[in-house]
Every structure is written in C-alpha cells, then in structure tokens.
C-alpha positions as CSV (number, residue, x, y, z in Angstrom):
1,M,13.7,-118.9,-117.9
2,K,11.9,-122.4,-117.8
3,N,14.2,-124.5,-120.5
4,V,11.1,-126.0,-123.0
5,T,11.6,-129.2,-124.4
6,K,9.8,-130.9,-127.0
7,L,8.8,-134.8,-126.6
8,T,9.6,-136.2,-130.2
9,S,10.3,-140.0,-131.2
10,V,12.5,-140.9,-134.4
11,N,14.0,-144.0,-135.5
12,V,17.2,-144.6,-135.7
13,L,19.8,-147.4,-137.5
14,E,20.3,-150.1,-134.9
15,D,24.0,-150.6,-135.8
16,V,24.9,-146.9,-136.0
17,Y,23.0,-146.4,-132.3
18,N,25.1,-149.4,-131.0
19,K,28.3,-147.8,-131.8
20,F,27.7,-144.7,-130.3
21,K,26.6,-146.7,-127.2
22,V,29.9,-147.9,-126.8
23,K,31.8,-144.9,-127.4
24,A,29.7,-143.0,-125.3
25,V,29.8,-145.3,-122.5
26,N,32.9,-143.6,-121.0
27,S,32.5,-140.1,-122.1
28,D,30.0,-137.6,-120.5
29,I,27.7,-137.7,-123.5
30,N,24.5,-139.0,-124.1
31,L,21.9,-139.2,-127.0
32,Q,20.1,-135.9,-125.7
33,K,23.0,-134.2,-125.2
34,L,24.0,-135.3,-128.9
35,V,20.8,-134.7,-130.4
36,N,20.5,-130.7,-128.7
37,R,24.3,-129.8,-129.7
38,S,23.8,-131.6,-133.3
39,L,20.5,-129.3,-133.7
40,D,22.2,-125.9,-132.3
41,L,25.1,-126.8,-134.6
42,Y,22.8,-127.5,-137.6
43,N,21.1,-124.0,-137.1
44,N,24.1,-121.9,-136.7
45,D,27.3,-123.2,-138.0
46,Q,26.9,-123.4,-141.9
47,T,29.8,-125.7,-142.4
48,Y,28.5,-128.3,-139.9
49,R,25.2,-127.9,-142.0
50,D,27.2,-128.3,-145.1
51,K,28.7,-131.4,-144.0
52,I,25.5,-133.3,-142.2
53,N,23.6,-132.5,-145.7
54,N,26.1,-134.2,-147.6
55,H,26.8,-137.0,-145.3
56,D,25.7,-140.2,-147.4
57,N,27.4,-142.6,-146.0
58,L,24.5,-144.0,-144.3
59,T,22.3,-144.0,-147.6
60,T,20.4,-147.7,-147.7
61,T,18.4,-148.5,-150.5
62,G,14.5,-148.4,-149.6
63,T,14.6,-146.6,-146.4
64,K,14.7,-142.8,-145.8
65,F,17.9,-142.7,-144.2
C-alpha cells in the first residue's frame, strides 16, 4: 500500500524551532519525523495527549500558540 501524505503549512515559533534544529543535528530526527510521530502519539496515547493539551510554557500574549 502506498503511503498517502497531506501537504500542510504551519507556523512555528522561531526560537523553539532553532533550539530543535541544534538538538536534532546529531540525531536521526527531523521535523517531518517529529510531526508524524507526535501526531501518532497524540491520536493513540491518552497520557501524551493530556501532556500536550496541558502544556502551556509556549503561551505568549497575543498569539495563537
């Protein structure tokens, strides 16, 4: 079966993304893998879903993040 993909565009916080790039440089992870794995965990793991839903360290006044 062929993998079906959905092209999307998202806005990410620049400082958070830059920190991710630095940490990911010496590993096998990239943004595509991170997003797909995160979406899968969110869909299948209630504990992970709760953790993501309750994570508020990125809240910045006036933003949608």
